[in-house]
C-alpha positions in Angstrom: -6.9 39.3 -49.9 -8.8 39.2 -46.6 -11.8 41.4 -45.9 -9.6 43.4 -43.6 -7.7 44.6 -46.7 -10.3 46.1 -49.1 -9.2 47.2 -52.5 -7.8 50.7 -52.5 -7.6 52.7 -55.7 -4.5 54.9 -56.1 -5.2 57.8 -58.5 -2.3 59.7 -60.2 -3.0 62.3 -62.8 0.1 63.3 -64.8 1.2 65.4 -67.7 4.6 65.4 -69.3 6.4 64.4 -66.1 7.7 60.9 -66.9 10.9 61.2 -64.8 9.0 62.5 -61.7 6.2 60.0 -62.2 8.7 57.1 -62.0 9.7 58.3 -58.5 6.0 58.4 -57.4 5.3 55.0 -58.9 8.2 53.5 -57.0 6.6 54.7 -53.8 3.3 53.1 -54.7 4.7 49.7 -55.5 6.7 49.8 -52.3 3.7 50.1 -50.1 3.2 47.7 -47.1 -0.5 47.6 -48.0 -0.8 45.3 -51.0 -4.4 45.2 -52.1 -4.0 48.2 -54.4 -5.0 49.1 -57.9 -3.2 52.0 -59.6 -5.1 54.3 -62.0 -2.9 56.6 -64.0 -4.7 59.4 -65.9 -2.3 60.7 -68.5 -3.5 64.1 -69.5 -2.3 64.0 -73.1 1.4 63.8 -72.3 3.9 64.1 -75.2 6.8 62.5 -73.5 7.5 58.8 -72.7 5.0 58.5 -69.8 3.3 55.5 -71.4 6.6 53.6 -71.7 7.4 54.3 -68.0 4.0 53.0 -66.9 4.5 49.8 -68.9 7.5 49.0 -66.8 5.3 48.7 -63.7 2.5 46.5 -65.1 3.9 43.3 -63.6 4.3 44.9 -60.2 0.9 46.3 -59.5 -2.6 46.2 -61.1 -2.6 49.3 -63.4 -5.4 51.0 -65.4 -3.8 53.5 -67.8 -6.1 56.1 -69.2 -4.7 58.6 -71.8 -6.7 61.7 -72.7 -6.4 62.7 -76.3 -6.7 66.3 -75.3 -5.5 67.8 -72.0 -8.5 68.4 -69.7 -6.7 69.7 -66.6 -6.0 68.2 -63.1 -9.6 68.3 -61.8 -11.2 66.6 -64.7 -8.3 64.1 -64.8 -8.8 63.2 -61.1 -12.6 62.8 -61.7 -11.9 60.4 -64.6 -9.7 58.4 -62.3 -12.3 58.3 -59.5 -15.0 57.2 -61.9 -12.8 54.4 -63.2 -11.8 53.2 -59.7 -13.0 49.8 -58.5 -11.8 50.2 -54.9 -13.9 50.9 -51.8 -11.4 53.6 -51.0 -9.5 56.0 -53.1 -6.1 57.6 -52.3 -4.6 60.3 -54.5 -1.0 61.0 -55.2 0.5 63.9 -57.2 3.0 62.7 -59.9 5.9 64.7 -58.3 5.3 63.6 -54.7 6.0 60.3 -52.9 4.5 58.0 -50.2 6.4 56.5 -47.4 6.1 52.7 -47.3 3.5 52.6 -44.5 1.3 55.4 -45.9 -1.7 53.4 -47.1 -1.5 50.8 -44.4 -1.5 53.4 -41.6 -4.3 55.5 -43.2 -6.5 52.5 -43.6 -5.8 51.2 -40.1 -6.8 54.6 -38.7 -9.9 55.0 -40.8 -13.3 55.2 -39.1 -16.7 56.1 -40.8 -17.2 58.7 -38.0 -14.6 60.8 -39.8 -15.0 62.3 -43.3 -11.6 60.9 -44.3 -8.1 60.3 -43.0 -4.8 62.0 -43.8 -1.3 62.3 -42.2 1.6 64.6 -41.3 3.8 65.5 -44.3 7.5 66.2 -45.0 7.8 69.3 -47.1 10.9 69.5 -49.4 11.7 72.9 -50.9 15.0 73.4 -52.7 17.6 72.4 -50.2 15.5 72.8 -47.1 12.9 70.6 -45.5 10.4 70.8 -42.6 7.7 68.6 -41.2 4.1 69.8 -41.3 2.6 68.5 -38.1 -1.2 68.6 -37.9 -3.8 68.2 -35.1 -5.1 64.6 -34.6 -8.6 65.7 -35.4 -9.5 68.6 -37.8 -12.9 70.2 -37.7 -14.8 72.2 -40.3 -14.0 75.3 -38.2 -10.3 74.5 -38.5 -10.7 74.0 -42.3 -12.5 77.3 -42.9 -9.3 79.1 -41.8 -7.0 77.4 -44.3 -6.3 74.0 -45.9 -5.0 72.2 -42.9 -5.3 68.8 -44.7 -2.9 69.2 -47.6 -3.3 67.7 -51.0 -4.1 64.0 -50.4 -6.3 61.8 -48.3 -7.8 58.3 -48.0 -11.5 58.5 -48.5 -14.4 56.2 -49.4 -15.1 56.5 -53.2 -18.9 56.7 -52.6 -18.5 59.7 -50.4 -16.5 61.6 -53.0 -19.1 60.8 -55.6 -21.9 61.8 -53.3 -20.5 65.4 -52.9 -19.8 65.7 -56.6 -16.1 65.0 -56.9 -13.6 67.7 -57.8 -15.1 71.0 -59.0 -13.9 71.3 -62.5 -14.9 75.0 -62.6 -12.2 75.9 -60.1 -8.6 76.6 -61.4 -7.1 76.5 -57.9 -7.8 75.1 -54.4 -9.7 72.2 -55.9 -8.5 69.8 -53.2 -9.3 72.3 -50.5 -12.8 72.8 -51.9 -13.4 69.0 -51.8 -12.2 68.6 -48.3 -14.6 71.3 -47.1 -17.5 69.7 -48.9 -16.7 66.3 -47.4 -16.1 67.7 -43.9 -19.4 69.6 -44.1 -21.3 66.4 -45.0 -19.5 63.6 -43.1 -17.9 65.3 -40.1 -14.4 65.9 -38.8 -11.1 64.6 -40.3 -8.8 62.1 -38.8 -5.1 62.9 -39.0 -2.4 60.2 -38.4 0.3 62.1 -36.6 3.1 60.4 -38.5 5.0 61.6 -41.6 3.7 59.4 -44.3 4.1 61.5 -47.4 6.8 63.8 -49.0 5.7 66.8 -50.9 8.2 68.5 -53.2 7.3 72.1 -53.3 10.1 73.2 -55.5 8.5 71.3 -58.4 5.0 72.5 -57.7 5.3 75.3 -60.2 5.2 72.6 -62.9 2.2 70.7 -61.7 -0.6 70.2 -64.2 -3.0 72.5 -62.4 -2.8 75.8 -64.3 -1.0 79.1 -64.7 -0.2 81.5 -61.8 -2.9 84.1 -62.8 -5.5 81.4 -63.1 -4.6 80.1 -59.7 -5.2 83.5 -58.1 -8.6 83.7 -59.9 -9.4 80.2 -58.9 -8.6 80.9 -55.2 -10.9 83.9 -55.3 -13.7 81.7 -56.8 -13.1 79.2 -54.1 -13.3 81.9 -51.4 -16.6 83.3 -52.8 -18.0 79.7 -53.0 -17.4 79.1 -49.3 -17.3 82.5 -47.6 -20.9 82.1 -46.4 -19.8 79.3 -44.1 -17.0 81.5 -42.6 -17.1 83.9 -39.7 -15.4 87.3 -39.8 -12.1 85.9 -38.5 -12.0 83.2 -41.1 -12.8 85.6 -43.9 -10.1 88.0 -42.8 -7.5 85.2 -42.7 -8.6 83.9 -46.1 -8.1 87.4 -47.5 -4.6 87.4 -45.8 -3.8 84.1 -47.6 -4.8 85.6 -50.9 -2.6 88.6 -50.3 0.3 86.2 -49.5 -0.2 84.5 -52.8 0.1 87.9 -54.5 3.3 88.5 -52.5 1.8 91.6 -51.0 3.4 92.7 -47.8 1.4 93.5 -44.7 2.0 96.4 -42.3 2.2 95.5 -38.7 -1.3 96.9 -38.2 -2.6 94.7 -41.0 -0.9 91.7 -39.7 -2.7 92.0 -36.4 -6.0 92.8 -38.1 -6.0 89.9 -40.6 -4.5 87.1 -38.5 -6.3 85.6 -35.5 -4.4 85.5 -32.2 -4.2 81.7 -32.3 -2.1 81.9 -35.5 0.4 84.7 -34.6 3.1 82.3 -33.8 2.5 80.1 -36.8 2.6 83.0 -39.2 5.7 84.5 -37.6 7.5 81.2 -38.0 6.4 81.0 -41.7 7.6 84.5 -42.4 11.0 83.7 -40.8 11.3 80.4 -42.7 10.5 82.2 -46.0 13.2 84.7 -45.4 15.7 81.9 -44.7 14.6 80.0 -47.8 
């Protein structure tokens, strides 16, 4: 490979999701960018995950790591990062897929002046779908309102190690937490305004992260960890997001109190979409 195509390490943690993992793996081997290594961290699966992985070993360089005991998504991701040999790392959840140009486009748009690079996303939920379109540049100020990045990025491995990797003490918002730390240290985030990934939300309840109650507790821990960086509007909006996770309804007065003016339209559309779904 030429120097214009540095090695990129693709990290997929998985747990008892062999069928879905196969779909994710197909999207990796179909990438236009070819200088890839694939690191699969099997978090103590009891199904035929290992057999599925073996079917791909002649199609892409694979490092398969199986934990004897399940350690959770954060620790599994960190295991993959530490094993990576690439200059860059790119994560993929085992139930999501990449579009064929994903890695090529992210690498082509990468610049060290940005903390990392991400893209627009197609969200699939049951029988509905919508495109999550993001700003071309996301700042720390944007990020302190909500996770406007999503769940996956292309980033230099050394940068992730420098900020300490994924926080294994969090049971939710682990990716969001890492994006904030990277953005705080390395600057704004570049977003490629093309749909380069599909996220399947209807299957998210089965991700290896943790139970619902622990997710709520984890999000509260995340909020307390970063609230000193937030202004009053950002804190109110974060509290609104937590209420949403608890399925608590807001009165009209609370809606206008918690949500900044710039997000009225976005939240109104989200509420309408959730009623349709």
